[in-house]
C-alpha positions in Angstrom: 73.5 57.0 76.2 73.1 53.0 75.9 71.6 51.2 73.0 68.2 50.5 75.1 66.8 49.2 71.8 68.8 46.7 71.3 69.3 45.3 74.9 65.5 45.4 76.0 64.1 44.2 72.8 62.8 40.2 73.3 63.3 40.2 76.5 61.0 40.7 79.8 61.8 43.8 81.1 60.9 45.6 84.4 62.3 49.0 86.0 62.6 48.9 89.5 61.8 52.2 91.2 61.8 53.0 94.8 60.9 56.8 94.6 64.2 58.2 95.2 66.2 60.3 93.1 68.4 57.1 91.3 65.7 55.6 90.5 63.8 58.5 89.0 66.8 59.7 87.0 66.3 55.8 85.0 62.0 56.3 84.5 63.1 59.7 82.5 66.0 58.3 81.0 64.0 55.3 79.6 60.9 57.3 79.2 60.2 56.6 75.9 60.6 52.5 76.2 58.4 53.1 80.2 55.6 55.0 77.8 55.7 52.3 75.2 54.9 49.9 78.1 58.3 48.7 79.7 56.8 47.9 83.5 57.9 49.6 86.4 57.8 48.1 89.4 58.0 49.6 93.2 57.8 47.9 97.4 55.4 49.8 98.8 56.5 49.3 102.8 53.3 50.0 104.5 55.6 53.0 105.7 57.2 54.5 102.7 58.0 58.5 103.9 55.5 60.6 102.6 57.9 63.5 100.3 58.8 59.6 98.5 55.0 59.2 98.0 54.6 62.2 97.1 56.6 61.5 94.0 55.9 58.2 93.2 52.5 59.9 92.8 53.4 61.9 90.5 55.5 59.2 88.6 52.1 56.9 88.6 50.1 59.6 87.1 52.1 58.9 83.9 53.2 55.5 83.5 50.8 53.2 82.0 52.2 49.9 83.6 52.6 50.6 87.3 52.9 47.5 89.3 52.8 47.9 93.2 54.4 45.4 95.5 52.5 45.2 98.6 54.6 44.7 102.6 53.9 45.1 106.0 57.5 46.5 107.7 55.7 47.6 110.9 53.8 44.2 111.3 57.4 42.7 110.6 58.9 44.7 112.9 56.1 43.9 115.5 56.9 40.0 114.9 61.2 39.7 114.6 61.9 43.3 116.2 64.0 46.9 116.0 65.9 47.1 113.1 69.2 48.2 114.1 72.9 49.1 112.9 74.2 46.4 115.8 72.8 43.4 117.3 73.7 41.3 120.2 73.5 37.3 120.7 70.9 37.7 123.1 68.7 40.3 121.0 68.3 37.9 117.7 65.5 35.2 117.5 67.8 32.5 119.0 68.8 34.5 122.0 64.9 35.5 122.1 64.0 31.0 122.4 65.9 31.4 125.5 64.2 34.9 126.9 67.9 36.6 126.9 66.6 39.7 126.8 63.2 41.7 126.6 64.9 43.9 123.7 64.5 41.8 120.1 66.5 43.7 117.5 67.3 42.8 113.7 70.4 43.7 111.6 69.6 46.9 109.4 69.9 44.7 106.2 67.8 41.8 107.6 64.6 44.6 107.7 65.5 45.5 104.1 65.8 42.6 103.0 63.0 41.4 104.0 60.4 44.2 103.4 62.1 45.5 100.4 63.8 43.4 98.7 63.1 40.3 99.1 59.1 41.0 97.8 60.7 42.8 94.8 63.1 40.1 93.8 59.6 37.6 94.3 58.0 39.2 92.2 60.1 39.3 89.3 60.7 35.7 89.7 57.0 35.3 89.6 56.6 37.4 86.3 59.1 36.1 84.6 61.3 38.7 84.3 64.5 38.3 83.0 66.0 42.6 82.8 66.1 44.2 85.5 67.1 48.0 85.6 68.2 49.8 88.9 69.3 52.9 89.1 72.2 51.4 91.2 76.0 54.0 91.4 79.3 53.2 91.8 79.5 56.5 93.7 76.9 55.2 96.3 79.4 52.3 98.4 81.8 52.0 95.7 80.8 48.2 94.7 77.0 47.2 93.5 76.1 43.7 94.2 74.9 42.7 90.8 75.5 44.0 86.9 75.0 41.5 84.3 74.1 38.1 84.0 73.2 36.6 87.3 71.4 33.1 88.5 67.9 34.4 87.8 67.9 37.3 85.8 69.9 39.8 83.6 70.8 43.7 85.8 70.9 46.4 83.9 72.7 49.7 85.3 72.3 52.4 83.0 73.7 55.1 86.1 76.7 53.1 86.6 79.3 55.6 86.2 77.5 58.8 87.2 77.9 61.1 89.8 75.5 62.1 92.4 75.9 65.5 90.9 75.3 64.2 87.7 72.2 62.5 88.9 70.3 65.9 90.2 72.0 68.0 87.2 69.9 65.8 85.0 66.5 65.7 87.0 66.1 69.3 87.0 67.4 69.4 83.7 64.1 67.1 82.3 61.7 68.7 85.1 61.8 65.7 87.0 59.4 65.9 90.6 62.1 66.4 93.4 61.9 65.8 96.2 62.4 67.9 99.1 64.1 65.1 101.6 67.2 66.1 99.7 67.3 69.5 101.1 67.7 68.3 104.0 69.2 64.8 104.7 72.7 64.3 104.0 72.7 60.3 103.1 73.6 59.6 99.8 69.9 58.8 99.1 67.0 59.5 100.9 65.4 57.1 103.8 62.6 54.4 103.1 60.9 53.9 106.3 59.5 56.8 108.5 59.7 55.3 111.7 63.4 53.2 110.5 65.7 52.9 113.6 68.9 52.5 111.9 70.6 53.7 109.1 72.2 55.5 112.1 75.1 57.6 110.0 72.0 58.9 107.0 71.3 61.6 109.9 67.9 60.6 110.9 67.0 62.7 113.3 67.6 65.9 111.7 65.7 65.3 108.6 62.3 64.6 111.1 63.4 67.5 113.3 63.2 69.0 110.1 60.1 67.5 108.2 58.5 65.6 111.2 59.2 66.6 114.3 56.3 64.8 115.8 57.7 61.9 114.8 61.3 62.6 117.3 60.1 61.5 119.7 59.6 58.0 119.3 62.2 57.7 117.4 64.3 58.5 120.3 62.6 56.0 122.5 63.4 53.2 120.2 67.4 54.3 120.1 66.9 54.8 123.6 65.9 50.8 123.6 68.7 50.0 121.6 72.2 51.6 123.3 70.2 50.0 126.4 70.4 47.0 125.3 74.5 47.8 123.6 75.2 48.9 126.7 74.9 45.6 129.2 76.4 43.6 126.3 79.7 46.5 125.9 79.8 46.3 130.0 80.4 42.6 129.4 83.3 42.9 127.0 84.9 45.4 128.8 84.7 43.1 131.7 86.2 40.2 129.8 89.1 43.0 128.6 89.4 43.6 132.1 90.0 40.3 133.1 92.9 39.7 130.1 94.7 42.6 131.1 94.8 42.0 134.9 96.4 38.3 133.4 99.7 40.0 132.4 
């Protein structure tokens, strides 16, 4: 168990909460300090999946200092484009300035940054936070983007070396509210936004079919639009490769 008192003493701290299993485990792991006033911050993108919202609301009921950061991902996408795991030069902001395609795409992390990460980061700076607590684990991706001192604030990762199984076991042990999404969703983390068209390796279609079948047609249309744009560029790439092969 981390020496929380020593680490948090005299610091302006913030526990970043997403409603997913890992940040939920952090909230329960640090429950005595949360009940004593440790602020819990959550970003509402405006399109958070219903299952996550339900968990957030349950936690919110007993957290004395629960702070909500508001974003509007649907409005942002309307202006900036459809999130995709693969984009093209023509579909980017610059390509749009020259009307190179009717399809405007943005990378998955561009959307996440502007609607999840940046609003949270900006709020940390605005509130003068000098120690951020997150549920990020090495088991998630093999490398954590921040741990310890950073140029903006220190980052504390209580679950750094936990496995996914350890997180689930702990949540069951403490009686935390478990999102049903983990019974259907194959990814290591729950989806953030209901209408996201990126994160193709997460199994979103299966999740939607099982829990929100009415959303499948719209999701399918978004994927078809992305595929159509990528197919044009792949045809151009294949043409160039064929031209190279004819040189021999």
